[in-house]
C-alpha positions as CSV (number, residue, x, y, z in Angstrom):
1,M,23.5,-34.7,52.0
2,R,19.8,-34.7,51.4
3,A,20.2,-35.0,47.6
4,G,22.5,-38.0,48.2
5,K,19.7,-39.7,50.2
6,E,17.2,-39.1,47.4
7,I,19.5,-40.6,44.8
8,L,20.1,-43.6,47.1
9,L,16.3,-44.0,47.3
10,F,16.1,-44.1,43.5
11,I,18.9,-46.7,43.3
12,I,17.2,-49.0,45.8
13,L,13.8,-48.6,44.0
14,F,15.5,-49.3,40.7
15,S,17.3,-52.4,41.9
16,S,14.3,-53.9,43.7
17,C,12.0,-53.6,40.6
18,T,14.2,-55.5,38.2
19,T,13.0,-58.8,39.8
20,L,9.4,-58.0,39.1
21,F,7.3,-59.0,36.1
22,S,4.8,-57.0,34.1
23,Q,2.2,-57.2,31.4
24,V,2.0,-54.0,29.4
25,D,-0.3,-53.1,26.5
26,I,2.6,-52.7,24.2
27,Q,0.6,-52.3,21.0
28,S,-1.3,-49.2,22.1
29,N,1.6,-47.7,23.8
30,Q,3.8,-48.1,20.8
31,Q,1.2,-46.3,18.6
32,V,0.9,-43.5,21.1
33,S,4.6,-43.1,21.6
34,S,5.1,-43.0,17.8
35,I,3.2,-39.7,17.6
36,E,4.8,-38.3,20.7
37,E,6.6,-35.6,18.7
38,S,3.5,-34.8,16.6
39,E,2.0,-31.4,16.6
40,I,-1.0,-32.4,18.6
41,S,-2.2,-31.7,22.1
42,E,-2.3,-34.0,25.0
43,R,-6.1,-34.0,24.8
44,E,-5.8,-35.4,21.3
45,K,-3.3,-38.0,22.3
46,Q,-5.7,-39.1,25.1
47,T,-8.4,-39.3,22.4
48,L,-6.1,-41.6,20.4
49,I,-5.8,-44.0,23.3
50,E,-9.6,-44.0,23.8
51,D,-10.1,-44.7,20.1
52,L,-7.6,-47.5,20.0
53,Y,-9.2,-49.0,23.1
54,Y,-12.6,-48.8,21.6
55,L,-11.5,-50.5,18.4
56,S,-9.8,-53.3,20.4
57,L,-13.2,-54.1,21.9
58,N,-15.1,-53.5,18.7
59,P,-12.9,-54.6,15.8
60,I,-13.7,-53.3,12.4
61,N,-14.6,-55.4,9.3
62,I,-11.5,-54.7,7.3
63,N,-13.4,-55.4,4.0
64,S,-15.6,-52.3,4.6
65,A,-13.6,-50.1,7.0
66,D,-13.3,-46.4,6.1
67,E,-9.9,-44.9,5.4
68,N,-9.7,-42.8,8.6
69,T,-10.2,-45.9,10.8
70,L,-7.6,-47.9,8.8
71,R,-5.2,-45.0,9.3
72,L,-6.0,-44.9,13.0
73,I,-4.9,-48.6,13.5
74,G,-1.6,-47.9,11.8
75,L,-1.9,-48.3,8.1
76,D,-0.3,-45.8,5.8
77,E,-1.7,-44.4,2.5
78,F,0.1,-46.9,0.3
79,Q,-1.2,-49.8,2.4
80,I,-4.8,-48.4,2.4
81,L,-4.6,-48.0,-1.4
82,S,-3.3,-51.5,-1.9
83,L,-5.9,-53.0,0.4
84,K,-8.8,-51.2,-1.4
85,R,-7.5,-52.2,-4.8
86,Y,-7.1,-55.9,-3.7
87,I,-10.7,-56.0,-2.4
88,K,-12.0,-54.3,-5.6
89,E,-10.0,-56.1,-8.2
90,T,-9.6,-59.6,-6.6
91,H,-12.2,-60.3,-4.0
92,P,-13.1,-59.3,-0.4
93,L,-10.7,-60.9,2.1
94,L,-11.8,-64.4,3.2
95,S,-9.1,-64.9,5.8
96,I,-6.6,-62.8,7.8
97,Y,-3.9,-65.0,6.2
98,E,-4.4,-63.2,2.9
99,I,-3.3,-59.9,4.4
100,P,0.5,-60.5,4.2
101,L,0.0,-61.3,0.5
102,I,-1.2,-57.8,-0.3
103,N,1.4,-55.4,-1.7
104,G,2.8,-53.3,1.1
105,F,1.8,-55.7,3.9
106,S,3.8,-58.2,5.9
107,E,3.4,-60.6,8.9
108,Q,4.5,-57.8,11.1
109,T,1.7,-55.5,9.7
110,L,-0.8,-58.3,10.4
111,Q,0.3,-58.6,14.0
112,Q,0.1,-54.8,14.4
113,I,-3.5,-54.5,13.2
114,L,-4.9,-57.9,14.3
115,P,-6.3,-56.7,17.6
116,Y,-8.5,-54.2,15.7
117,I,-9.9,-56.2,12.8
118,Y,-12.0,-59.1,11.7
119,I,-13.1,-60.6,8.4
120,A,-16.7,-60.5,7.2
121,P,-18.6,-59.9,4.0
122,I,-18.7,-56.3,3.0
123,K,-22.3,-55.7,3.7
124,W,-22.5,-57.9,6.8
125,K,-23.8,-56.2,10.0
126,A,-24.7,-57.5,13.4
127,S,-28.3,-58.4,14.1
128,L,-30.3,-56.1,16.4
129,R,-32.2,-59.0,17.9
130,F,-32.4,-58.7,21.7
131,D,-30.9,-62.1,22.4
132,S,-27.9,-61.3,20.2
133,I,-27.4,-58.0,21.8
134,F,-27.7,-59.5,25.3
135,S,-25.2,-62.4,24.6
136,K,-22.6,-60.6,22.4
137,S,-22.4,-57.1,23.9
138,I,-19.3,-56.0,25.9
139,H,-19.2,-54.1,29.1
140,D,-16.2,-52.5,30.8
141,I,-15.7,-50.4,33.9
142,R,-12.7,-48.3,34.9
143,L,-12.3,-46.7,38.3
144,Q,-9.3,-44.4,38.8
145,Y,-7.9,-42.6,41.8
146,K,-4.9,-40.2,41.8
147,Q,-3.3,-38.1,44.5
148,V,-0.3,-35.8,45.0
149,L,1.2,-36.6,48.4
150,E,2.5,-33.1,49.0
151,K,-0.3,-30.6,49.7
152,A,-0.4,-27.5,47.6
153,K,-1.0,-24.1,49.0
154,G,-4.6,-24.1,48.0
155,Y,-5.3,-26.9,50.5
156,L,-3.6,-25.1,53.4
157,I,-5.3,-21.7,53.2
158,E,-7.6,-21.2,56.1
159,E,-9.2,-17.9,54.8
160,E,-12.6,-18.8,53.5
161,G,-13.1,-18.5,49.8
162,K,-9.4,-18.3,48.9
163,G,-8.3,-21.9,48.9
164,F,-9.5,-25.2,47.4
165,V,-12.9,-26.4,48.6
166,G,-12.3,-30.0,47.8
167,N,-9.9,-32.8,48.8
168,N,-6.4,-33.5,47.6
169,F,-7.3,-36.3,45.1
170,S,-8.8,-36.8,41.7
171,T,-11.0,-39.7,40.6
172,N,-13.0,-40.8,37.6
173,L,-15.4,-43.6,36.6
174,R,-16.0,-44.8,33.1
175,Y,-18.5,-47.4,31.9
176,N,-18.9,-48.5,28.3
177,F,-21.4,-50.8,26.6
178,N,-20.7,-51.9,23.1
179,Y,-22.4,-54.2,20.7
180,Y,-20.1,-54.6,17.7
181,D,-20.1,-51.3,15.9
182,R,-23.9,-50.9,15.9
183,I,-24.8,-49.9,19.5
184,S,-22.8,-48.1,22.1
185,F,-23.5,-46.4,25.4
186,S,-20.9,-44.7,27.6
187,L,-20.9,-42.9,31.0
188,V,-17.9,-40.8,32.1
189,A,-17.7,-39.2,35.6
190,D,-14.7,-37.1,36.6
191,N,-13.6,-35.1,39.6
192,D,-10.3,-33.1,39.6
193,A,-8.1,-32.7,42.7
194,G,-9.4,-29.8,44.8
195,E,-12.9,-30.0,43.5
196,P,-15.8,-30.7,45.9
197,F,-16.9,-34.3,45.9
198,F,-20.2,-35.2,47.5
199,T,-20.2,-31.9,49.6
200,K,-22.6,-29.0,49.9
201,N,-20.8,-27.4,46.9
202,Q,-21.2,-30.6,44.8
203,P,-24.2,-32.6,46.1
204,Y,-24.3,-34.8,43.0
205,G,-20.8,-36.2,43.5
206,Y,-18.6,-35.9,40.4
207,D,-17.9,-32.4,39.0
208,Y,-18.1,-33.6,35.3
209,L,-20.7,-36.1,33.9
210,S,-20.9,-37.1,30.3
211,M,-23.2,-39.7,28.6
212,Q,-23.9,-40.8,25.0
213,A,-25.9,-43.4,23.2
214,T,-25.3,-44.3,19.6
215,I,-27.0,-46.7,17.1
216,K,-25.9,-47.3,13.5
217,D,-27.3,-48.7,10.2
218,I,-31.0,-48.2,10.7
219,S,-32.5,-47.8,7.2
220,V,-31.1,-44.5,5.7
221,F,-29.8,-43.5,9.1
222,E,-26.2,-44.5,9.1
223,Q,-25.7,-43.1,12.6
224,I,-27.8,-41.5,15.4
225,T,-26.1,-40.2,18.5
226,I,-27.9,-38.7,21.5
227,G,-25.9,-37.1,24.3
228,D,-22.3,-35.9,24.1
229,Y,-20.4,-36.1,20.8
230,R,-17.7,-34.4,18.7
231,L,-17.8,-33.2,15.1
232,G,-15.2,-33.0,12.3
233,F,-15.5,-32.3,8.6
234,G,-13.2,-31.5,5.7
235,E,-9.8,-30.2,6.7
236,G,-11.0,-28.9,10.0
237,L,-11.3,-25.2,9.0
238,A,-15.0,-25.1,9.7
239,I,-15.1,-27.5,12.6
240,N,-12.8,-30.2,14.1
241,Q,-13.2,-31.6,17.6
242,N,-11.7,-35.0,16.8
243,L,-8.3,-36.4,16.8
244,N,-6.0,-34.3,14.7
245,F,-2.7,-36.0,13.8
246,G,-1.5,-32.5,13.0
247,Y,1.1,-31.7,10.6
248,F,4.7,-32.9,11.1
249,S,3.3,-36.4,11.2
250,S,5.9,-38.9,10.1
251,D,3.8,-40.3,7.2
252,A,4.3,-37.0,5.3
253,K,0.6,-36.5,4.8
254,S,-1.3,-33.3,5.4
255,K,-4.7,-34.3,4.0
256,K,-7.2,-34.8,6.8
257,N,-10.0,-37.4,6.9
258,Y,-12.5,-36.5,9.6
259,T,-15.3,-38.9,10.0
260,G,-18.2,-36.6,11.0
261,I,-19.8,-37.6,14.3
262,K,-17.8,-39.3,17.0
263,P,-19.4,-40.2,20.4
264,N,-17.6,-38.4,23.2
265,R,-16.0,-40.8,25.7
266,S,-13.3,-38.4,27.0
267,I,-12.8,-36.8,30.4
268,T,-11.9,-33.5,28.7
269,E,-14.4,-31.0,30.0
270,Y,-14.7,-28.7,26.9
271,N,-15.0,-28.7,23.1
272,Y,-17.8,-31.2,22.8
273,M,-21.5,-31.0,21.8
274,R,-24.4,-32.1,23.9
275,G,-27.6,-32.9,22.0
276,L,-28.5,-34.9,18.9
277,A,-26.5,-35.7,15.8
278,T,-27.4,-37.9,12.8
279,K,-25.9,-39.1,9.5
280,I,-28.3,-39.9,6.7
281,K,-26.9,-41.9,3.7
282,L,-28.6,-41.4,0.3
283,K,-26.6,-43.2,-2.4
284,D,-23.5,-41.0,-3.0
285,F,-24.7,-38.3,-0.6
286,S,-24.1,-38.1,3.2
287,I,-26.2,-35.6,5.1
288,F,-25.2,-34.7,8.7
289,L,-27.6,-32.9,10.9
290,F,-26.6,-31.8,14.4
291,G,-27.8,-29.7,17.3
292,S,-26.5,-28.9,20.7
293,Y,-27.4,-27.0,23.9
294,N,-24.6,-26.9,26.4
295,N,-23.5,-25.1,29.5
296,I,-20.0,-23.6,29.4
297,D,-17.6,-22.0,31.9
298,Y,-17.5,-18.3,31.3
299,S,-15.8,-15.2,32.7
300,G,-16.4,-12.8,29.8
301,S,-14.5,-15.3,27.5
302,I,-14.8,-19.0,27.3
303,L,-12.8,-20.9,30.0
304,E,-11.2,-24.3,29.1
305,T,-9.4,-25.3,32.2
306,G,-12.3,-27.6,33.4
307,Q,-11.2,-26.8,37.0
308,H,-13.6,-25.8,39.7
309,R,-11.6,-25.8,42.9
310,T,-12.2,-22.4,44.5
311,L,-15.4,-20.5,45.1
312,S,-14.3,-18.1,42.3
313,E,-13.9,-21.0,39.8
314,L,-17.2,-22.6,40.9
315,S,-19.0,-19.3,40.3
316,K,-17.9,-19.4,36.7
317,K,-18.9,-23.1,36.1
318,D,-21.8,-23.5,33.6
319,S,-22.4,-19.7,33.8
320,N,-23.1,-19.3,30.1
321,Q,-25.2,-21.3,27.6
322,E,-24.3,-22.2,24.0
323,L,-26.8,-23.1,21.3
324,F,-25.2,-24.8,18.3
325,Y,-26.9,-26.2,15.2
326,G,-26.1,-26.9,11.5
327,T,-25.5,-29.4,8.7
328,H,-22.8,-30.9,6.6
329,I,-23.5,-32.3,3.1
330,N,-21.0,-34.6,1.5
331,W,-20.9,-36.1,-2.0
332,K,-18.4,-38.9,-2.8
333,R,-17.9,-41.0,-5.9
334,K,-14.8,-42.7,-7.4
335,G,-12.6,-41.0,-4.9
336,I,-13.9,-37.5,-5.7
337,E,-15.3,-35.8,-2.6
338,I,-17.1,-32.5,-2.3
339,G,-18.6,-31.2,0.9
340,T,-20.2,-28.1,2.4
341,T,-20.7,-27.1,6.0
342,V,-23.0,-24.5,7.5
343,F,-23.6,-24.0,11.3
344,R,-24.4,-21.3,13.8
345,Y,-23.5,-20.9,17.4
346,Q,-24.9,-18.4,19.9
347,Y,-24.4,-17.5,23.6
348,K,-26.7,-16.3,26.3
349,Y,-24.1,-13.8,27.4
350,P,-21.7,-12.1,25.0
351,I,-18.1,-13.1,24.6
352,T,-15.6,-10.4,25.3
353,H,-11.8,-10.3,25.6
354,R,-9.2,-8.3,27.5
355,N,-8.3,-5.0,26.0
356,Q,-5.1,-6.2,24.3
357,S,-4.2,-4.7,20.9
358,Y,-3.4,-8.1,19.3
359,M,-7.0,-9.2,20.2
360,Q,-8.7,-6.5,18.2
361,Y,-10.1,-9.1,15.7
362,Y,-11.0,-11.8,18.2
363,F,-14.6,-12.8,18.2
364,E,-16.9,-10.7,20.4
365,G,-20.7,-10.8,20.7
366,N,-23.5,-13.3,21.1
367,D,-23.6,-15.2,17.8
368,N,-21.5,-16.3,14.8
369,N,-22.2,-18.1,11.6
370,I,-19.7,-20.3,9.7
371,Y,-19.8,-21.4,6.1
372,S,-17.3,-23.6,4.4
373,T,-16.7,-25.8,1.3
374,N,-14.2,-28.6,0.9
375,F,-13.1,-30.9,-1.9
376,S,-10.7,-33.8,-2.5
377,V,-9.8,-35.1,-6.0
378,P,-7.5,-38.0,-6.9
379,L,-5.1,-37.4,-9.8
380,F,-3.3,-40.3,-11.6
381,R,-3.8,-42.6,-8.7
382,R,-0.8,-41.4,-6.8
383,F,-1.8,-37.7,-6.4
384,R,-4.5,-36.2,-4.2
385,L,-5.5,-32.5,-4.5
386,F,-7.6,-31.1,-1.6
387,S,-8.8,-27.8,-0.3
388,E,-11.1,-26.1,2.1
389,I,-12.2,-22.5,2.4
390,A,-14.3,-21.1,5.3
391,M,-15.9,-17.8,6.1
392,S,-17.3,-16.4,9.4
393,K,-20.3,-14.1,9.9
394,N,-18.1,-10.9,9.7
395,K,-16.9,-12.0,6.1
396,G,-13.5,-12.9,7.3
397,Y,-12.2,-16.0,5.5
398,A,-9.6,-18.8,5.8
399,G,-8.4,-21.1,3.1
400,L,-5.9,-23.9,2.5
401,V,-4.9,-26.0,-0.5
402,G,-2.6,-29.0,-0.6
403,M,-1.5,-32.1,-2.4
404,D,-0.4,-35.5,-1.2
405,I,1.8,-37.5,-3.5
406,N,2.4,-41.2,-3.0
407,L,5.8,-42.0,-4.7
408,G,5.9,-45.6,-3.6
409,Y,5.6,-48.0,-0.6
410,K,5.9,-45.8,2.5
411,T,7.4,-43.0,0.3
412,N,5.3,-39.8,0.4
413,F,5.6,-36.1,-0.4
414,T,3.1,-33.4,0.6
415,I,2.8,-29.6,0.1
416,N,0.2,-27.4,1.8
417,Y,-0.4,-23.7,1.6
418,R,-2.7,-21.8,4.0
419,N,-3.9,-18.2,4.3
420,Y,-6.0,-17.3,7.3
421,Q,-7.2,-13.7,7.6
422,N,-7.0,-12.0,11.0
423,Q,-10.7,-11.2,10.6
424,F,-11.6,-14.9,10.5
425,Q,-13.5,-15.8,13.7
426,N,-14.3,-19.4,14.5
427,Y,-14.0,-21.0,17.9
428,Y,-14.3,-24.5,16.4
429,S,-11.7,-24.3,13.7
430,S,-8.7,-26.7,14.1
431,A,-6.7,-27.0,10.9
432,I,-3.0,-27.0,10.0
433,G,-1.2,-24.1,11.6
434,V,1.3,-22.8,14.1
435,Q,-1.1,-21.0,16.4
436,S,-4.0,-22.4,18.3
437,R,-6.3,-19.9,16.6
438,N,-6.7,-20.4,12.8
439,A,-6.4,-16.7,12.0
440,N,-3.7,-14.1,11.2
441,E,-1.5,-16.7,9.6
442,R,0.0,-17.6,6.2
443,G,2.3,-20.5,5.7
444,I,3.6,-23.2,3.4
445,Y,4.3,-26.7,4.7
446,T,6.2,-29.5,2.9
447,A,7.3,-32.9,4.1
448,F,8.9,-36.0,2.6
449,S,9.1,-39.6,4.1
450,M,10.9,-42.6,2.6
451,L,11.4,-46.2,3.3
452,I,15.0,-46.8,2.1
453,N,15.0,-50.5,2.9
454,K,13.4,-52.8,5.4
455,Y,15.9,-51.5,8.1
456,L,16.0,-47.8,7.4
457,N,13.4,-45.0,6.9
458,F,13.5,-41.2,7.4
459,F,11.2,-38.2,7.5
460,I,11.9,-34.5,7.0
461,A,9.5,-31.6,7.1
462,A,9.6,-27.8,7.1
463,D,7.0,-25.1,7.6
464,Y,7.6,-21.4,6.8
465,F,5.0,-19.1,8.3
466,N,4.1,-15.4,8.5
467,F,1.8,-13.6,10.9
468,P,0.7,-10.4,9.0
469,D,-0.5,-8.6,12.1
470,E,0.7,-8.4,15.7
471,T,0.2,-11.5,17.9
472,Y,0.9,-12.5,21.5
473,R,4.5,-11.7,22.3
474,A,5.1,-10.0,18.9
475,N,3.8,-6.4,18.4
476,Q,4.3,-6.4,14.7
477,S,4.3,-8.8,11.7
478,I,6.8,-11.6,12.0
479,S,8.0,-14.6,10.0
480,G,9.4,-17.8,11.3
481,Y,10.0,-21.5,10.5
482,K,9.8,-25.0,11.9
483,F,11.9,-27.9,10.8
484,K,11.9,-31.5,11.9
485,G,13.8,-34.6,10.9
486,E,13.5,-38.2,12.0
487,L,15.7,-41.2,11.1
488,N,14.6,-44.7,12.1
489,Y,16.9,-47.8,12.0
490,N,15.5,-51.2,12.7
491,P,18.3,-53.8,12.3
492,N,16.1,-56.6,13.6
493,T,12.8,-57.2,15.4
494,S,14.4,-56.6,18.8
495,N,16.0,-53.2,18.1
496,Q,14.7,-49.8,17.1
497,I,17.0,-46.8,17.0
498,T,15.5,-43.3,16.4
499,L,17.3,-40.0,15.9
500,L,15.1,-36.8,16.1
501,Y,16.0,-33.2,15.3
502,K,14.0,-30.1,15.3
503,N,14.8,-26.4,14.8
504,N,12.2,-23.7,15.4
505,N,12.2,-19.9,15.2
506,R,9.3,-17.8,16.3
507,P,10.4,-14.2,16.9
508,S,9.2,-12.6,20.0
509,N,9.3,-9.1,21.6
510,Y,12.5,-7.8,23.1
511,R,13.1,-4.5,24.9
512,H,16.1,-2.8,23.3
513,T,18.6,-0.4,24.8
514,N,16.6,2.5,23.3
515,N,13.6,1.4,25.3
516,Q,11.8,0.4,22.1
517,T,10.1,-3.1,22.0
518,Y,10.0,-5.1,18.8
519,P,10.5,-8.8,17.8
520,E,13.8,-10.5,17.4
521,D,14.7,-14.1,16.5
522,N,14.1,-16.7,19.1
523,T,15.4,-20.1,18.0
524,L,15.1,-23.6,19.6
525,Q,17.1,-26.6,18.5
526,Q,16.6,-30.1,20.0
527,I,18.1,-33.4,19.3
528,Q,17.0,-36.8,20.8
529,L,18.4,-40.3,20.5
530,R,16.1,-43.2,21.4
531,H,16.9,-46.9,21.6
532,S,14.4,-49.7,22.3
533,L,15.8,-53.1,22.9
534,S,13.8,-56.3,23.5
535,I,16.3,-58.2,25.6
536,K,14.0,-61.2,26.2
537,D,10.4,-61.9,25.4
538,W,9.5,-60.6,28.8
539,L,12.0,-57.7,29.1
540,M,12.3,-54.5,27.2
541,L,14.8,-51.7,27.7
542,K,14.3,-48.1,26.4
543,I,17.0,-45.5,26.6
544,R,16.7,-41.8,25.6
545,F,19.2,-38.9,25.5
546,G,18.3,-35.3,24.6
547,Y,20.0,-32.0,24.1
548,S,18.4,-28.6,23.7
549,Q,19.7,-25.1,22.9
550,T,17.9,-21.8,22.6
551,L,19.3,-18.6,21.2
552,S,17.6,-15.3,21.8
553,F,18.5,-11.7,21.2
554,P,21.2,-10.5,21.8
555,S,23.2,-13.8,21.4
556,E,21.9,-15.3,24.6
557,K,22.4,-19.0,24.7
558,N,20.7,-21.5,27.0
559,N,20.9,-25.3,27.1
560,G,19.2,-28.4,28.4
561,T,20.0,-32.1,28.6
562,F,18.2,-35.2,29.8
563,A,18.6,-39.0,29.9
564,S,16.0,-41.6,30.7
565,F,15.9,-45.3,31.2
566,D,12.8,-47.5,31.0
567,F,12.6,-51.2,32.1
568,I,9.4,-53.0,31.0
569,L,8.9,-56.4,32.3
570,N,6.2,-58.5,30.5
571,P,5.9,-62.0,31.8
572,Q,3.8,-64.6,30.0
573,K,2.7,-66.8,32.9
574,F,2.9,-64.5,35.9
575,P,0.0,-62.2,37.0
576,L,2.3,-59.4,38.3
577,S,4.0,-56.9,35.9
578,A,6.2,-53.9,36.3
579,N,7.4,-50.8,34.4
580,L,10.1,-48.5,35.7
581,R,11.6,-45.2,34.6
582,F,14.6,-43.3,35.9
583,A,15.4,-39.9,34.3
584,V,17.8,-37.1,35.1
585,F,17.5,-33.6,33.6
586,N,19.2,-30.2,33.6
587,T,17.8,-27.2,31.7
588,D,18.8,-23.5,32.0
589,N,15.3,-22.2,31.4
590,Y,11.7,-23.0,30.5
591,D,12.2,-22.8,26.8
592,N,14.6,-25.7,26.9
593,A,12.1,-28.0,28.7
594,F,11.6,-31.5,27.3
595,Y,8.2,-33.2,27.0
596,I,8.6,-36.9,27.0
597,Y,5.9,-39.6,26.8
598,E,5.4,-41.7,30.0
599,Y,3.7,-45.0,30.6
600,S,0.8,-44.3,32.9
601,L,-2.3,-46.0,34.3
602,P,-3.8,-48.1,31.4
603,L,-5.7,-46.2,28.8
604,T,-4.4,-42.8,30.1
605,Y,-2.0,-40.5,28.3
606,S,0.8,-39.0,30.3
607,S,3.9,-37.0,29.5
608,S,6.4,-35.3,31.9
609,Q,7.8,-31.9,31.6
610,L,11.5,-32.1,32.4
611,Y,12.4,-28.5,33.4
612,D,15.1,-27.1,35.7
613,K,17.5,-29.6,37.4
614,G,16.5,-32.8,39.0
615,I,15.5,-36.5,38.9
616,R,12.2,-38.1,37.9
617,S,11.2,-41.7,38.3
618,Y,8.1,-43.8,38.4
619,I,7.1,-47.4,38.9
620,I,3.9,-49.1,37.6
621,L,2.7,-52.4,39.0
622,R,-0.2,-54.4,37.5
623,Y,-1.8,-57.5,39.0
624,N,-4.2,-59.6,36.9
625,F,-6.8,-61.2,39.1
626,T,-8.2,-62.8,35.9
627,R,-7.8,-62.3,32.2
628,D,-10.4,-59.5,32.3
629,I,-10.0,-58.0,35.9
630,Y,-6.8,-56.3,36.9
631,L,-5.5,-53.6,39.3
632,T,-2.8,-51.1,38.4
633,A,-0.8,-48.9,40.8
634,R,1.6,-46.1,39.9
635,Y,4.0,-44.1,42.0
636,S,6.0,-41.2,40.6
637,I,8.5,-38.7,42.2
638,T,10.2,-35.6,40.8
639,F,13.0,-34.3,42.9
640,Y,14.6,-30.8,42.2
641,T,18.1,-30.1,43.3
642,N,18.1,-26.3,43.1
643,K,14.8,-25.0,44.4
644,T,12.6,-25.3,47.5
645,T,9.1,-24.6,45.9
646,I,7.3,-26.1,42.9
647,H,4.6,-24.3,40.9
648,S,3.0,-21.1,41.9
649,G,-0.2,-19.6,43.3
650,N,-2.6,-22.0,44.9
651,D,-0.8,-24.9,43.2
652,M,2.5,-24.0,44.9
653,I,4.1,-26.9,46.8
654,N,6.5,-25.8,49.6
655,N,8.9,-28.6,49.0
656,N,11.6,-29.7,46.5
657,K,9.9,-32.9,45.6
658,K,6.6,-33.9,44.2
659,Q,5.2,-37.4,44.7
660,E,2.0,-38.8,43.1
661,I,0.2,-42.1,43.5
662,G,-2.5,-43.6,41.3
663,F,-4.7,-46.7,41.2
664,Q,-7.0,-48.1,38.5
665,L,-9.4,-51.0,38.7
666,Y,-10.4,-52.4,35.3
667,W,-13.2,-54.9,34.7
668,L,-14.2,-56.3,31.3
669,F,-17.1,-58.7,31.2
670,N,-19.3,-60.6,28.7
671,Q,-16.6,-60.2,26.1
672,R,-17.3,-61.9,22.8
673,R,-14.2,-63.5,21.3
674,F,-13.6,-62.9,17.6
675,K,-12.2,-65.5,15.2
676,P,-10.6,-63.2,12.6
677,N,-9.7,-66.0,10.2
678,S,-13.3,-66.9,9.5
679,I,-16.3,-65.2,7.9
680,K,-18.8,-63.7,10.2
């Protein structure tokens, strides 16, 4: 009876919302949802949103933009090559209307990248005169509030020191100042739910504070950043803290193009530097120098939760210090690129690990040195050979080599081989691989993507891997595979149909009848069908269906299904907009869970884990007070039909439903308006 009432509530909510209007940032959401199935973390997807947002306020000069930025705004390798060749062999672009005339571009491509570009001479840069900075700088403020309406166990415990010391809400504040791409300043303040907020345990208010100031193009100094920043070089084997599109990306490319120093504007409370970083440009050489001194959460090992809700968690906050310094030198000419990276990091208190046999080669101690070299060489215009090899202080090494081949417009092939020793120890390594730690792994990855015609394209990829030594959940060497296929059909501008399939096998330990434990196959298959339909200019419908099946030893099958429906109302002349989702799911176990992208508060990445049996729905309302000031509200509810508690430990909710509300106020002021069809 109770379940019937909940379903009736959803139907009423669904019906009432179809009369509302909405204005959704479709461009950024489309780009984020397009990499939903990519092998990247939610932190990196959030980074993508922040990067796209930054570029929307600070468009790039397309005549001089670097390849990584062009890739970020949605161009593929063929388009980038065609653009560079057009600029070099014809002339720099004089108007945006030239863009559809370039081989591989179209009017649709122009509309896709238009929010992020402008046209200017190649060597043009904004003046640093005070009056120009004052009149043409951009400021924006975001204030966000979230709360789960049901109180978790941690808020109800009366015994001192056991429960959460803060209130049942999270909040963050972000301020950004930008002057073209020459000067930027940002302030980020964040407080998670359960953390103290302006109390005796947190007298300074927010639990996490981050600031950075960056200036570019000052004589030989191409960039100087003071405060919080992230680094990335080569293929990421030495260091990568930036957005990593991962492998299994649908463009069938495995070459990385990390840009060096990126100011930190994220609320993620780990994996960033705090200090000074600079890039010096001397003809074909780029010299990066960086240093950082940062407090880190510590309990013998490094903690990355960023949560400080209990007295125990608060005692671990900033309890260790890390000193980090090094350099990267890069030489580039005519597409040939060679780089070398050297850095050292050391801790005040030594890093240790639990006494687990699979951790025997994990880093322990106070300090570590990393050395690496990388290169990238174009071959016959359509081929690019690349590699990186890195070594840690203990002489453990990791290496990869790959080749990207451009066979035609949006038709690519890649192959990539990796070999990471178990002895390789590097906290900052983030390159291609199955495991979160780039060690104890060998593998070969290959992918192919093809545009068959203007309506149809597909992508297939496979990765075969081997862990030479034991790993978590596998007490001996194992081999496995990952396979993914994607087929996209676009019969017209209003319809997009996508079919996704993946098949993974990562063997894991199983206790046999003879009481011996050793790995057996553990396979997962998932298939999803997605359909996006623009019914009207102001109304879009998105439908998804998914099926999952796992097979583990001995012949134990489990299944999962889900269906979701999205209504996005996008009026042209009405200040109120709406976005609604209704989803049902039924999975036998955790391995069959579905992770699907959700629209959230603006400029915030969100995905839902559909696990167990139930219903999930949300509604987003946005009201535009003016063009540059708007308020967004979000309400979501997950109702489970077969259990009475949700989560565990201090996070346990003694209920079969979980409701969350969120609000965000956004204010953009003193915005300069670009005229992309004219020279700056």
